[in-house]
C-alpha positions as CSV (number, residue, x, y, z in Angstrom):
1,M,-0.1,0.2,0.3
2,S,2.9,2.3,0.9
3,D,4.2,1.7,-3.1
4,L,0.8,3.5,-4.2
5,P,1.0,7.1,-5.3
6,A,-0.4,9.6,-2.9
7,I,-2.2,13.2,-3.4
8,D,0.5,15.3,-2.3
9,A,-1.3,18.7,-3.0
10,L,-4.2,20.3,-4.2
11,D,-4.0,24.0,-6.0
12,T,-6.8,26.4,-7.0
13,A,-6.9,29.0,-9.3
14,V,-9.9,31.5,-9.8
15,Y,-10.9,32.9,-13.4
16,T,-13.5,35.4,-14.7
17,V,-14.1,35.7,-18.2
18,P,-16.8,38.5,-19.6
19,T,-19.5,37.5,-21.9
20,D,-19.6,38.4,-25.3
21,T,-22.4,40.1,-25.1
22,P,-25.0,40.7,-22.0
23,E,-26.8,37.2,-21.2
24,A,-30.1,36.3,-19.3
25,D,-32.5,33.7,-19.1
26,G,-36.0,33.4,-17.5
27,T,-34.5,34.0,-14.2
28,L,-31.6,35.7,-14.0
29,A,-28.8,37.8,-15.9
30,W,-25.1,38.2,-16.0
31,D,-22.5,39.6,-17.7
32,R,-19.4,37.3,-16.7
33,T,-18.7,33.9,-15.7
34,T,-16.3,32.3,-12.9
35,L,-14.5,28.9,-13.5
36,V,-13.0,27.6,-10.4
37,L,-10.2,25.5,-11.4
38,V,-8.5,22.8,-8.8
39,T,-5.3,21.0,-9.5
40,A,-4.5,17.4,-7.9
41,R,-0.6,16.6,-7.6
42,S,1.6,13.5,-7.2
43,G,4.8,13.7,-7.5
44,H,5.5,15.3,-10.8
45,T,2.1,14.2,-12.3
46,T,-0.9,16.5,-12.2
47,G,-4.8,16.4,-13.0
48,L,-7.0,19.3,-13.2
49,G,-10.5,19.8,-12.5
50,Y,-13.3,22.9,-12.6
51,T,-16.4,23.9,-11.5
52,Y,-18.4,27.3,-12.6
53,A,-19.0,28.9,-9.2
54,P,-18.0,31.8,-6.9
55,A,-14.5,32.4,-6.0
56,A,-15.2,31.9,-2.6
57,T,-15.3,27.8,-3.7
58,A,-11.2,27.9,-3.6
59,H,-11.3,29.3,-0.4
60,L,-13.6,25.8,1.0
61,V,-11.3,23.7,-1.2
62,Q,-7.9,25.0,0.7
63,E,-9.5,25.4,4.3
64,L,-12.0,21.8,4.3
65,L,-10.9,19.8,1.2
66,T,-6.8,19.8,0.9
67,G,-6.0,18.3,4.4
68,T,-8.8,15.8,4.0
69,V,-7.4,14.2,0.8
70,T,-3.7,15.2,0.6
71,G,-1.4,11.9,1.7
72,R,-4.2,9.5,0.4
73,P,-3.8,6.9,-2.2
74,A,-4.2,8.9,-5.5
75,L,-6.1,5.8,-7.2
76,D,-8.9,5.8,-4.5
77,V,-10.8,8.5,-6.2
78,P,-14.2,7.2,-4.4
79,R,-12.5,7.1,-0.9
80,A,-11.7,10.8,-1.1
81,N,-15.0,11.5,-2.3
82,E,-16.7,10.0,0.7
83,E,-14.3,11.7,2.9
84,M,-14.7,15.5,1.0
85,L,-18.6,14.8,1.9
86,R,-18.1,14.4,5.7
87,A,-15.5,16.7,5.7
88,V,-18.0,19.7,4.6
89,R,-20.9,18.5,7.1
90,N,-21.3,21.5,9.3
91,A,-20.7,23.7,6.4
92,G,-23.6,22.5,4.4
93,L,-23.2,20.2,1.4
94,P,-25.7,21.7,-1.4
95,G,-24.2,25.1,-3.3
96,V,-20.8,25.9,-3.0
97,A,-19.2,22.7,-0.9
98,A,-20.9,20.5,-3.2
99,Q,-19.4,22.6,-6.2
100,A,-15.8,22.7,-4.6
101,I,-16.0,18.4,-4.0
102,S,-17.2,18.6,-7.9
103,A,-13.9,20.3,-8.9
104,V,-11.8,18.0,-6.9
105,D,-13.5,15.1,-7.7
106,I,-12.9,15.9,-11.7
107,A,-9.4,16.6,-11.0
108,L,-8.8,13.3,-8.8
109,W,-10.1,11.4,-11.7
110,D,-7.8,13.4,-14.1
111,L,-4.5,12.5,-12.0
112,K,-5.6,8.7,-12.0
113,S,-5.9,8.4,-15.6
114,R,-2.9,10.5,-16.1
115,L,-0.8,8.2,-13.3
116,L,-2.3,5.2,-15.7
117,G,-1.6,6.6,-18.5
118,L,-4.9,6.0,-19.9
119,P,-7.8,8.3,-21.6
120,L,-10.5,8.7,-18.7
121,V,-13.2,7.3,-20.9
122,H,-10.9,4.1,-21.1
123,L,-10.2,4.0,-17.3
124,L,-13.7,4.3,-17.0
125,G,-15.1,1.7,-19.8
126,A,-16.7,3.0,-22.4
127,A,-20.1,2.3,-23.1
128,R,-20.3,4.1,-26.6
129,D,-17.4,6.0,-29.2
130,A,-19.2,9.3,-29.7
131,V,-21.5,11.2,-27.4
132,P,-24.2,13.6,-29.1
133,V,-24.2,16.9,-28.5
134,Y,-27.0,19.9,-28.6
135,G,-26.3,23.6,-29.1
136,S,-27.2,25.4,-26.4
137,G,-27.6,29.1,-25.7
138,G,-30.2,31.5,-27.1
139,F,-30.4,33.5,-24.7
140,T,-33.4,36.0,-24.1
141,T,-31.5,39.3,-24.2
142,Y,-30.4,38.1,-27.9
143,D,-32.2,40.1,-31.0
144,A,-33.4,38.4,-33.7
145,E,-30.2,38.8,-35.6
146,R,-28.0,37.1,-33.0
147,Q,-30.2,34.1,-32.3
148,D,-30.5,33.4,-35.9
149,R,-26.4,33.6,-36.5
150,Q,-26.0,31.6,-33.5
151,L,-28.5,28.8,-34.2
152,R,-27.1,28.8,-38.2
153,H,-23.7,28.5,-36.7
154,W,-24.7,25.2,-35.0
155,T,-27.0,23.7,-37.3
156,H,-25.6,24.9,-40.6
157,E,-22.1,25.1,-40.2
158,S,-21.5,22.5,-37.6
159,G,-24.2,20.2,-38.5
160,I,-25.3,19.5,-34.6
161,P,-29.0,18.5,-35.4
162,R,-30.3,19.8,-32.1
163,V,-30.4,23.2,-30.3
164,K,-31.9,24.8,-27.3
165,I,-32.8,28.4,-26.6
166,K,-34.0,30.2,-23.6
167,I,-37.6,31.2,-22.4
168,G,-39.5,32.5,-19.7
169,E,-38.3,36.1,-20.3
170,S,-38.7,38.1,-17.2
171,W,-40.0,36.0,-14.7
172,G,-42.8,34.7,-17.3
173,R,-43.6,37.8,-17.8
174,R,-43.1,38.2,-22.1
175,T,-44.8,34.8,-23.3
176,E,-45.4,36.6,-26.4
177,R,-41.9,37.3,-27.4
178,D,-41.1,33.8,-25.6
179,L,-43.6,32.1,-28.8
180,A,-42.1,34.2,-31.2
181,R,-38.6,33.2,-30.6
182,V,-39.3,29.7,-30.7
183,D,-41.3,30.2,-34.0
184,R,-38.2,31.8,-35.3
185,A,-35.8,29.2,-34.1
186,R,-38.0,27.0,-35.7
187,A,-37.6,29.1,-38.8
188,T,-33.9,29.1,-38.6
189,I,-33.2,25.5,-38.4
190,G,-35.7,23.9,-40.6
191,D,-37.5,20.6,-40.0
192,G,-34.6,18.8,-40.0
193,A,-33.6,19.8,-36.4
194,E,-34.5,19.4,-33.2
195,L,-35.9,22.2,-31.2
196,Y,-35.7,22.1,-27.3
197,V,-36.8,25.1,-25.1
198,D,-35.3,26.0,-21.5
199,A,-37.3,28.1,-18.8
200,N,-35.2,28.1,-15.9
201,G,-37.9,27.8,-13.6
202,A,-39.7,31.3,-15.0
203,Y,-43.5,30.1,-15.4
204,T,-46.3,28.9,-13.1
205,G,-47.7,25.5,-13.8
206,G,-50.6,27.1,-15.6
207,Q,-48.2,29.5,-18.1
208,A,-46.6,26.1,-18.7
209,R,-49.9,24.2,-19.3
210,R,-51.4,27.0,-21.8
211,L,-47.5,27.4,-23.8
212,A,-47.5,23.6,-24.2
213,G,-49.5,23.6,-27.6
214,P,-47.9,26.8,-29.0
215,L,-44.6,25.3,-28.4
216,A,-45.7,21.7,-29.7
217,D,-46.8,23.4,-32.8
218,A,-43.3,24.5,-33.2
219,G,-42.2,21.4,-32.9
220,V,-40.2,21.5,-30.0
221,T,-39.5,18.1,-28.0
222,W,-37.8,18.9,-24.4
223,F,-38.9,21.5,-22.1
224,E,-36.7,21.8,-19.3
225,E,-37.3,23.5,-16.5
226,P,-40.7,25.0,-17.3
227,V,-41.3,25.6,-13.3
228,S,-39.0,25.6,-10.5
229,C,-37.2,22.1,-10.0
230,D,-38.1,22.5,-6.3
231,H,-41.5,22.0,-7.0
232,L,-41.5,18.0,-7.7
233,T,-45.8,17.7,-7.8
234,I,-46.2,20.2,-10.2
235,L,-43.3,18.7,-12.3
236,A,-44.7,15.2,-12.2
237,D,-48.3,16.8,-13.3
238,L,-46.7,18.9,-16.1
239,R,-44.7,15.9,-17.4
240,H,-48.0,13.7,-17.6
241,R,-49.9,16.5,-19.3
242,L,-47.4,18.1,-21.6
243,P,-46.7,16.4,-25.2
244,M,-42.9,16.9,-24.8
245,D,-40.2,15.2,-22.8
246,V,-40.0,17.3,-19.2
247,T,-36.8,17.1,-18.0
248,A,-34.8,19.3,-14.8
249,G,-31.6,18.3,-12.2
250,E,-29.2,20.4,-13.3
251,Y,-29.5,22.2,-9.4
252,G,-29.3,18.7,-8.3
253,Y,-26.3,18.6,-5.3
254,T,-26.9,15.3,-3.7
255,L,-28.2,11.6,-5.4
256,P,-31.3,11.8,-2.6
257,Y,-32.8,14.8,-4.4
258,F,-32.0,12.9,-8.1
259,A,-34.0,10.0,-6.6
260,Q,-36.7,12.4,-5.2
261,L,-36.7,13.7,-8.7
262,I,-36.9,10.5,-10.3
263,T,-39.6,8.8,-8.0
264,A,-41.6,11.4,-8.3
265,G,-42.1,10.9,-12.0
266,A,-41.1,14.5,-12.4
267,V,-38.9,14.1,-15.5
268,D,-38.6,12.3,-19.0
269,C,-34.6,12.5,-18.6
270,L,-32.9,13.4,-16.0
271,Q,-29.6,16.2,-15.7
272,A,-27.1,16.1,-13.9
273,D,-24.0,18.7,-13.8
274,A,-20.7,16.7,-12.8
275,T,-19.5,20.4,-11.6
276,R,-22.2,20.4,-8.9
277,C,-23.1,16.9,-8.3
278,G,-20.0,15.7,-6.6
279,G,-17.9,15.3,-9.8
280,I,-17.4,12.4,-12.1
281,T,-18.0,9.8,-9.1
282,G,-21.4,11.6,-8.7
283,W,-22.3,11.8,-12.3
284,L,-21.8,8.2,-12.3
285,R,-24.1,7.2,-9.9
286,A,-26.8,9.8,-10.9
287,A,-26.7,8.2,-14.2
288,A,-26.6,4.4,-13.0
289,L,-29.8,5.8,-10.9
290,A,-31.6,7.0,-13.9
291,H,-30.7,3.7,-15.7
292,A,-32.2,1.9,-13.0
293,H,-35.4,3.8,-13.0
294,G,-35.5,3.7,-17.4
295,I,-35.0,7.1,-18.4
296,D,-31.9,8.6,-19.9
297,I,-29.4,11.1,-18.3
298,S,-28.5,14.3,-20.2
299,G,-24.9,16.1,-19.1
300,H,-25.6,19.6,-18.1
301,C,-23.4,22.3,-19.6
302,A,-19.4,22.0,-18.7
303,P,-18.9,19.8,-22.0
304,S,-15.2,19.2,-21.5
305,A,-15.3,18.0,-17.7
306,H,-18.5,15.7,-18.6
307,A,-17.6,14.1,-22.1
308,H,-15.7,10.9,-20.9
309,A,-17.8,10.3,-18.4
310,A,-20.9,10.7,-20.6
311,A,-19.0,8.1,-23.1
312,A,-19.1,5.7,-20.5
313,V,-22.9,4.9,-19.6
314,P,-25.4,3.4,-21.3
315,G,-28.4,5.7,-21.1
316,L,-26.8,8.8,-22.1
317,R,-29.5,11.0,-24.4
318,H,-26.9,13.8,-24.6
319,L,-24.2,16.4,-23.4
320,E,-25.3,20.3,-23.3
321,W,-22.7,22.3,-25.6
322,F,-23.3,26.1,-23.7
323,H,-21.8,29.0,-25.6
324,D,-20.8,30.7,-22.4
325,H,-18.9,27.3,-21.3
326,V,-17.3,26.4,-24.6
327,R,-16.4,29.6,-25.4
328,I,-14.3,29.5,-21.8
329,E,-12.9,26.2,-22.1
330,R,-11.6,26.8,-25.7
331,L,-9.7,30.2,-24.1
332,L,-8.1,28.5,-20.9
333,F,-7.9,24.9,-22.1
334,D,-6.0,23.4,-24.9
335,G,-7.3,19.7,-26.0
336,V,-11.0,20.7,-26.2
337,L,-13.2,18.5,-28.2
338,D,-14.8,19.2,-32.0
339,P,-18.6,18.7,-31.8
340,G,-18.8,18.4,-35.7
341,G,-21.9,17.0,-37.3
342,G,-23.3,16.7,-33.5
343,S,-21.1,14.4,-31.5
344,I,-17.6,14.4,-29.8
345,T,-15.3,11.5,-29.4
346,P,-13.2,11.6,-26.0
347,G,-10.1,9.5,-26.0
348,A,-9.8,8.9,-29.7
349,D,-6.6,10.9,-29.8
350,G,-5.1,8.7,-26.9
351,A,-4.7,12.0,-24.7
352,P,-4.6,11.0,-21.0
353,G,-7.1,12.0,-18.6
354,L,-9.9,13.9,-19.6
355,G,-7.4,15.4,-22.2
356,L,-7.1,19.1,-21.6
357,T,-4.2,21.2,-20.4
358,L,-4.1,24.4,-19.0
359,A,-3.4,27.5,-21.8
360,E,-1.7,29.5,-19.2
361,E,-0.4,32.0,-21.2
362,R,-4.3,32.6,-22.9
363,A,-5.6,32.5,-19.4
364,E,-3.5,34.6,-17.2
365,P,-5.2,37.5,-18.3
366,Y,-8.7,36.2,-16.6
367,R,-7.0,35.0,-13.7
368,V,-8.5,37.2,-10.4
369,E,-7.0,34.4,-7.6
């Protein structure tokens, strides 16, 4: 046991990247995004992980998690994950603590696969060669020209046959514009691509029911968070009433929450975010839970963090190719995959781990801590 490589240190860095234009969904507006990077070290080998979260996440890593995992065997990632969960008991797991654990867990999986000289998907065991993606953006702040340009880039230039736009503008108070934007999106992408919408919990149950008909007429097949994911009874009712798939789960931080979402009958497809739900370890467990209940899982945002794990589960629907995060990951990292044709192929180049390296010169102007 003493000959096994150990986790020697965890380092953190924080990067804040302005958006390319002001952005908003149904319930939030923003003009910058923060990425918290964790680097796990074992001898001369490093692994990286990250989450999209406040800068305070880095302080939590250093205060509560570094001492918990350093000195532990670098190959025993599930053990480190469990010990981190115990370490944040008094801090409260959901939220920033879960995001901190997620970033460390992803870094530890990257480290382990690099120590073994394998792409992470081969360490986990592939269930598929290619991971389908969907283009995601279409913010409520976009004018018609910008929305059209983004959708055409995905469908016409990159060949991605499924796209998603945000609706529920101003907490559901602009439904006429929502529907006009959906109709415009359908006209832009044509009949050959799938169209998804995401309300980010902006509507009431009644609004969502009334909008279902016009959305279905536009060929919408995916209605994400029509109401808040906290209202499982309303979500379940909508799932049985609406003609398109009802989905949620991106704000899940714990496995019991995903279990509640599924057993309530609230979703047709479970969404889970590895940068929030406990890293690769937590995401794989959420995928297994969904598979056991006969529903698919979809990876939420942070595509480069999810790619290899997504290729390792049989019940995968797809992975979100989210505009903000793709832009940031291409800026900060080398090794980001190409979604041309509508899918990515993690591990195809044989690069170990996640296949990412920090592009230090490009990243440095955006570092804030």
